[in-house]
N, C-alpha and C positions, 0 to 999 in steps of 0.2 A: 452176851453181847456185850460187843467190841466198843473199849471208850474209845475207840481214833485216832488219828492223833493229837498231839499237845503241844505248845509252842509255850518258854516261856525267854526271861531274856529279855535285855537291854543291849539295842547294837546300833553308835554313830557309822553313818557314810554319808556319801555324797552323786548327786547325781552327774551324770555326763554328762558331754553338751548332746547327744540323742537324749536325752527324757529318759535311761534306765538308771535304775539301780542293782549294785550287787546283794545278791540277798546273803547273809549270814550261811554257812556251807552245815550250818544244823540244821534250819531250816529250809534251804535248799534241797536237802534229799528226799522229802516230800511232796515233790513237784516234779515225781519223773511222765506226769498226764496233765494238762494243762491247768491251769488253778486259774479263781475269777477276784478280778479287784474289782474291787463297788467302791461308792462313799457309805461313808458312815459317819456313826455318832458325832460331835462335839468336832467336827470338821476333820475328823481324821481318814483314811482310806483301810480296808479293809480288804486280806487279804486270803482264799482262802483255799483249803483243800477240795476236790471233786466230792470226797463223799463226805465233809461240811457245808459246802455250801448248798447241797440237795436238801438237805435239814434246813438251813437256812433261807430256800427258795418256799420248801413244806408251811412254817412262821410266816411267809411275808404273803401267801396264796389265801392263808387262814387270816389274816386281818382285812385283808381286800374285799372278802367276805361281807365286812357289817354295815357302810354306807360308804357313798358317793370320795369325802375324805379322805377316807380310809384308802380307798382302790386309788387314790390320786395321787397319795402319798408312796404307795407300791409302783403305782405306772413311770413315776419319778425316778424313784431306787433302782427298778429293773432298766430303766432307760439308759443308765448311766454303768450298765455292768460291762466288766472288757473281760475276755476269755486272755490271761495270758502263758506265754510261755519262759520259760528260764533258759536260756541257750550255756553253751559248754562249760563258759566263764564264771555265771551263775550270776549274767544282768538279765533283768526282767524290765521290758519296755512299763513308763508307765503314760497314760495320754495325757495330750494336754489341758483336757479341757477335765480332769480328775488330780492333774497338777492345780492346776488355779483353785477346784474345791479344796483341796489340802491345804493351797499356801506353800506348797512345798516353790521352792526356787534352786539353795544349792545343796543345803544340807538337809538329810532324812531320818531323821528316829527310829529305828524296826524294832518295834519293842512285839513278845511274844504274849498273846492275851489269849493263853490256854488253847481253846479252839479254833482261833484263826490268828494272823498276823495284822498290827498296825501301822501304819506309816504315818508319821505326824512330823510337821512341820516344828523344828526345836523350838517358835517362838510360843504355838499352841499348845506344846505340850508344859512349858515352863509356866503359860498362863492359867491352864484347866485347874479350876477348885477342887485340891483335896481334901477339906475341912480340913482339920486337925491329924490325918493321914502320915501324913509327910514326917508328923514328932512321934508317933505309936505304930508297934506292930501291928496288924490284923490279925485278930486271932481267929486259930482254925476253928472246923466244929468239931463235934468231938464227936 
């Protein structure tokens, strides 16, 4: 069984005047094919490789089978999905509606979140509730 692409690290970049951000070289090498940019949890954006996005779609589709509220949540999510291509300079466009959703103005914090890349407003990143996690390491599973 293939584990798929894994993303780690934290990078600070700025949006250009056209609403594009440069992906770090270590991350962009995984986007020879279009990626999928979506609204995500806690007000960030998620960038998925094609393979990981297919898995996310399966999860969302199964969630939509349970009731009308779940279907509407999945509809809202699916309507905001944007297929993106990274250009030769490593730039990726972020549509205005997704920039607004994530509160992205000038600076963008790019975070590897194992199976996806998350794009955060630095203010939202700083404001999220980490509990005591900032003061201690997270133990690995045995």
